[in-house]
N, C-alpha and C positions, 0 to 999 in steps of 0.2 A: 313655251317649253323651255326655251333658253333661260328666260328669266327665273323659272323654277329651280334650274340647276344652279344658277348663280346664288339664288337664295340658300341652297343646301351648302354650297361653299362658304358663304358668309357665316351661316350658323355653325358649321363644323369648325371653321377657324376661330370663332369667338369662344366655342366650348373648349377647344384645345388650349387656347390662350388662358382661359380662366383656370383651367386645371394646373397649367405650369406656372402661373402667377401664384396661385396658392402654395404650390410646392416651393417656389422661389422664396416666398415670405417665410415659410417654415425654415428653410436652409438658412435664411439670413439670421433668424433668431438663434439657431444652433451655433452659427458661426460667432455671433456676439457672446454667447455663453462661453465657448471655447476661448475666445480672446481674453475673457475675464478670468477664467479658472484654470486654463492650461498653459504650460510653457513649452508644449511639444510643437515645434515649428512645422514638422511634417503634417501633423494633424490639422493645424490651422490651414495649411496649404491645400490639403484635400477637401476641407470644408468649404474654402473659398472657391475651389474648382467645381464643387457641386452647385454652389450658387450661381456661378458663371454658366454652367450648363443648363440649369433650369431657366435662367434669365434668357439665354439664347433661344431655347425652345419656345418660351412665351413670345418672344419677338417673331420668330418664325410663323407661329400660328397667327399672330397678329397681322403679319404681312399677307398671309393666306386670306384672312377675313377681309382686309382692305383691298386686296386684288379682286375679290369677289364683288365688293362695292363698285369698283371701277368698272368691272365687266358688266354689272347690272345696269349702271348709268349709261354706258356706251362703249362700243368697241372701235371707235375711230382711231385715227393716227395718234392723237394726243392720249387716248386711253391706253393704247398698246405701249407707247413710250413710258407712261406712268407704271404699267405693270412691270416692264423690264427693269426700270429704275428700282422699283420696290423689291424686285427679286434679287437684284444685285446686292442690296443691304445685307440680308442675312449671309449671303454667299461670302461677301467680304469679311464679315465677322467670323464665320467658320474658318476661313483661311487664316485670319489673325489668331484665333484661338486653337487651331488644330494642333500645332506643335506642342503648345503648352498642355493641352489636354491629354495627348499621347504621354508626355513625360509624367503627367499626374497619374495616369493610368498605370504606368510602369512603377511608379512610386507606391501606389496602392497595391500592386502585385507583390512588391518586395515586402511591404507591411503584413499582407496576408500570409506570406511565406514565414516570416518571422513569428507571427502569432501561432501559425500551425506548428512550427517547431517548438515554441514555448509550451503549447498545449501537449505535445508528444513528451517533453521533458517532465511536465506535471504528471502525466499518466504513469510514466516510468517511476517517478519518485512515489507515487501511490502504490504501484505494484511492487516495488523493490522490498519493502518490509515483508509483504506476504510470500514473495518468492523466496527471500532469505529464510524466513520462518519455517517454510516448507522443506528446506534442506536441513535445517537444524532440528525441527520437530515435525517430521512428516505425519500426514494424516493416516497413512497405512504403514505398517512395520513389516508386512509380509507374514508368512506362516512358518512356524517351526514345529516339527513333529513332537508330540507329546505335551505340548503347553498351548494355552490360549492367551492371547495378548490383547490388551486394550490400552488406549491413550487418548489424552486430550491436551490441547494447548490453546491458551487465550493470551494474546498479546496485550501488553499493557501500555496505555497512554500513546498509542500509535507509533512507538519508537521501534527501531531495529531490535530483533530478539537477542537475549543474552542467554535464554534457557535452551537446553537441548537434551534430546534423548536418543537412545539408539538400541538396536537388538542386533547382536552380532553372532553369527553361526560359527562355532569352532569345531575342532576335530573331535572324533569319537562321540558325535551327537550332543556335545556340550553347547550351551548357548550363554552368551553374556548379556546382561541387562544393565544398561547405562543411563544415568540422568545427571545432568549438571547445571550450574548456574554461574555465570560470569557476573562479577560485581559491576554495577553502573549500567548506563544506557548509551545508546548511539552506536556509530560505525565501529569504533575501536573494540568495545567488548564483544560485539557481534563477530569480528574477525578472529578475535581470541576463542570464542566459542567454537567457530568453524574449525580452527586449527586443532583445538583440543579433541573434538569429536573424531576427526578423520585420522589423526596421529594415534589416537588410542585404539582405534580399530586395528591398525598394524601391529601395535605393541601387545595387544591381547592375543594375537595369533603367534607372537614370538615367545611370550612367557606364559607358562601354564598357570601360575599363581596370579590372582588379580592385584596383589599388593606390589609384586615386581613390576608389573605393567604401569601402575600408578607411580611408583618411584621413578622409573625411567622416563615417564611422561613429564614429571616435575623437573627433572634434571634437563631435559632437552628444551623445554619451553621457557624456563625461568629467565633466560637471557635474551629472549626474543620478543617479550612484551614489555608494556609500560610497568613501571615500578608500582604504581598505584592500583594495578589490576590484580585480582585474585579469583580463584575458582574453587567453588564447593563441588565435590563430585562423589557420586555413589556408584560403585560397580559390584555387580554380583554374578557369579558364574554358576550356573546349574548343571551338575553332572547327573544325568538320568540313570546311568548304571550304578552309581554309588547311592543315588537318592538324596543328594546333598545340595546345599546352597552355600557357596563360599563368597563372602563379601569383604570389600574394602571401602571405607568411607573417609573421604578427605574433608573433614569438617562440614559434611552435608547434614541437613535435617534427618532425623533418624526415619529410615524406612520401617514400615510396619509389616510383620509377617504373622499371617493366620496359620497356626500350627498347634496340633494337639489341643484343639478346641479353645485356644486362647490366642491373644495378640502379643507378639514379642517385638519390642523396639530394637532395631538393629542400629546401635549408636556408632558415632564416629571412631575410626581406628587409626586416625592420623590427623595432622594439621591441614589447614587449607593449602591448595596448591598455589605455587608462585610466590610464597613467603620466605622459604628457606631452601636453597639448592641440596642441602644435605638432610632435608626433612625425612624422618623415618616413617614407614607406613607398614601395618601388619594386617592379616586377614583373620577373620573368624568363620567358623563353619557350623552349620546347624542342618538338621533333617529338613528334607523338602519332599513331602509324601503326596500321593494323589489327593486332590481336593484342597491342598495348601495354597494359599494366595499371598503374593508379595505386592505391596503398594509403596511405590516410591514417588516423591513429588519434590517441587521446589518451594522456597519459602513464601512465595507469593500466595500460595494456598493457606498456610497456617498463619500468615500475618494479615489476613483479611480482619478488618476491625469493626466492632460494634462499639462506639465510644472509645474507651480506653481498653477494652477487652479484646483479646486476639481469638481468632477461630481455634488455633492451637491443634497439636497432634492428638489430643484426647478425643476430640469430636471426630477425627478420622477413624480412630480405633473404635468408637461407638458405632459408627456406620458400618465398619467391617464386621464387627461382632453381631450386629442386628441381621445381616443377611450375607454371610461368607459365600454362599452359593451364587450370588449374583454374577452375571456375566461380566468379565473384567472391563469391557467397553462401557457397559451401563453403570458399573461401579465408579469408573472415572468421571463419567458425566454426573452422576449423583453427588459426588464429592464436590465438583465445581458449583453445582447448582445450590448445594447446601451452604457452601462458603458465600456465594453471591447473595443468597437470602439472608444469611446472618449479618453481612456487612451493612453498616448504616449508610455507606457512600460507595460508589462504584470502586471495583478493585483497579488500582492503576499499575500495579506491578505485574510482570509476566507470571503466568501460572502454567506449569507443565505437571502432568500426572501420568504415571505409567504403572499398569497393573499387569500381573502375570499369574496364571493359575495353572498348576500341574494337573493334567487330565487323569 
């Protein structure tokens, strides 16, 4: 019975040694590749530590097997001395490697922590444009009595948003519709868009006429942004008691108004923002009756290209004429889909669309 147990010990030791030798050989090849292709000293050290650990494990299982052989042959004083000697070998190696292996484990922990932090940074970098866009062009604008609002926003080329829109409730049931576009891409235009949107909210509550709010916005912001930046902006204030829509457009693409069974283009009423501190702006007023629809957008929509041809405002007008009773949310989505289908390549600019219908 004793010999059978020793045979089990021998077989177990040989099997374990074979497994760890195979792992040791693989780690040795990895180490050789790292030494050739990488200049990362820490990575080389950790790879070498893995080679040592696997080699030590293979040695330990080899000793177990050899101990089994000695026990199988005989358990006299000479055999016992041989077993003790063989057992001392991996113990001595463990003591010699112990401190280094602990240091390597700490190094691996530090690298793992750095990799985790780097991954968190990458996740934040991926989330930042979406979070920023949600502030500038939110997926929901809330509800305003007497009107139905729809919107859509599509970021371009994975960059921070420069397009923005807003719906601002004012006194006496009035509501302001805002859409704008800051030239350029990246963090600076995005910051300017953020400043423009939230400063304009305050000014629209201070000034009854949208042109006064836009003029004051221009004066306050022109000295706080880079000179190469400028903003196109459309603001319309709907007065439900008067049944009117009063708009001011700072160089923005013409919004389209479905009124009296036809489409009216609401053209610019002043220059782009941030070009001239003394720039003059004025407002225009038109009726806004039940069933009328206003569609405002940024130039990413009209500049969708099919070869050298632009999607253009006329195709937006055609869609509006074809089905002016379409829900504003569906209208915005239909316009974006139409532009995407029309374009011969993916749209790379930001696209923002805002539609409002008087109930």
